[in-house]
N, C-alpha and C positions, 0 to 999 in steps of 0.2 A: 479446385483440387489440382495443385499443379503436377507437373512430373510426366513421363511419357506416357501416348496413349499406345491402344492394343487394338486393330483389330482381328480378330479371333472366328474362325470360319469352319465349319465341320460339313461336310457332306459326305454323301456315293454318288458313283459314277453310274451310268447307265450299262446295263450290262451287253455286252460287245463291241461297247465302244471306247473299251480303255487305252488303245493306242491313241486316238484322236485327242482324247483327254490328255494324254501324256505329253503329246507333240505340240500343244496348245499352251500346257505350262511350263514346259521346260523352254520350248522355244519362242513363246512371245510372252506369257502373262508376268511372269515374275521378275524379267526384263524391263517390261512398260511399267509395271508398279513401282519398283525400285527408282525409275527415272522421275517419278512425281517428287517436288518439292515437297522435304519433311518427313519423307519416308526413309529410315534407317536400315534396316533389316526384315529379310522375311525369312521361313523356314517352312517346309513342306513335310509332312509325315504320311504314312501308310499304317491302318490299323494291324494289330496282333490280335487285338479282342477289343469289344465293345460294341455299340450301337451305331456310331460312324464309321465308313469306311476310309474316309482321308481328314485330316485335318490340317489346317494352313495357318499360319498366324503373322502379322507384321508389327514391328515396333515402329511408331511414328513422334515425331518430337513433342505433340500433344495431341488430344483427342481433337482440337480444332484443325487439324492438317486434313481430317475425314469428311468435314464439310468446306473446306477450303475450296476455291476457284478451280485450281489445275486439278483438284480431283474429282470434284462434280463434271468437270466439263469431260472428263476421262469416262466418267460410269454414263454420261449421257450419250457418247459416240464411241460406242464400241466397235471394234474390228468387226470383217466379215467373219473370220475364225471365231469370234468371242461370241457372235451374236448365234454363231450354230449351237456352240458349246452351252452356251447361257440356256438356249429355248430347248435343246435336244438331250444334253449330256449330263449335264451340270444337276443334280437332283437330291432332293431331302437338305437343303441348305438351312443352316444356323449360320448366322451373320450378325455378331454384334460388336458394337464399337465399346471399349472398355476403358477405363483408366489403369493402369499398373499402379497399383497400392504398397505392394511390396517387392521384392528382389532380394534374394538371398543367395551366396555361393558365387563364387568367381567362374564357373563355366559354365559351358554348355554341353549338355550328354549326347549319347548315339542313341537312347531311346527317352519318351517321354509317356509319362502316366498324368492325366487328366483328370480332375473331378469337378464335374460341371452341376452348376444349380439352377435350375427352373422356377419353383414354385417359391420361393420365399429365398430373401436378400442374405448372404450367407454370410456368417459372424467370422467379420473381419480379424476380430483382437484373436479369436480361435484358432481361426487359418492361420494366423502370423506366429502363433506360439508353438502349432505343430510343424509349421517350415522351418521354424529356429531350431525345433529336433532334431527334424529330419536331415538339416544338411550338417548336422554333427559326425554323420557318416561318411567316410571317405568313398563308399560306393555311390554317395546323391553328389553328382556334378553340380546342382544348383536349383531354384525354382523360383516362380512366382506368382502374385495372388493379383486377379482382375477385377473390377467390378464395373458393373454396366455403367454408362451412360445414359441418361433418360431419352430411348428413342423418339421421343415427340420432338427432338430435336432435328433428327435424320429424315431428310427427304426420302421419297422413294423413287429410286434412281432407273434409268431403261435398262440398266442391266438386271437389277431385281425384276422388274416388269417382265422382263424376259424368262426368268425363273418362276415367276408366279407367286410373288412372295416368299420373305425368308422369316425362319424362327428365331428367338432372341434367347439369351441367355442372361439369370441374374449375376453370374459371378463364377470364378473358376481357378482352381488351383491347377497349376502346372507344377510336375517335380520330372528333373531330367537325373537319368542315371547313367552310369557308364556301361553297364553289360545288361542283358535280356533277362537272367535270372533275377535280378534284382528289381529290375521293373516288374515281373510277374510278382514277387512276393510283394511289392508296394502296391501293386494293383488289388490282391486279395486283401491285404490288410486296411488299405483304404475303404473297400466296400463294405467291411465290417461294421469300421469306426464311423463311415460318413453315409448311414443308410439311407439320406435323401437325397444323394448326388448320383450322377449318371459317372462311372468309371469308365475311362478309355484307357488303354495300353498302345503306343504305337512306336514304330521306327521312323526314326529321321532318314528322309532321301535326300534332301540336300538344303543349304542355305545361301543366301546372298546377301553382301552389304557388309556393314559395319559390326563386326562378331561383339564387340564389347557392347553392344546396346542392350 
């Protein structure tokens, strides 16, 4: 399967350690990751509602970037700050390497609604049809569909070992809206229409890289 890869990460932050988490992410982590060859774009989010407190994703040239020597070298040689964050602060981690199988709309929004699939593979055709319909609404900035790459091909890194292991998704739908009210309405609708999915509503904190990625 050709096309961009996605690294999708959902996590919580240990209570009382939010300032450290923020200093690490903004002062070191995003810049470090976007310096890896093949990384095109990264975006951070904080939850308004849902089961995960934070969500970030990276767009890469292809999923192969996420098993490349430069990236694995970075994962296996974490900085002192990364070691502390990964072992003490970054908790309940769900990290999945995905293919981006569809993208619709020309913009990225200020809010994101995610539908994560855990038990079974999502119906990509049905999700694509749903996304095609959603982006007809001017309140929707854009959206994309992610399908997990086989985790058997993903080595366990030093960073993952420090975290104690990561959970995975089978796939996800992410839809960006312009305003919070529209995101809230969409999250409520998807909760009813996709009963097998975990629905999250997030505000965008920041992004870095090529905005067209």
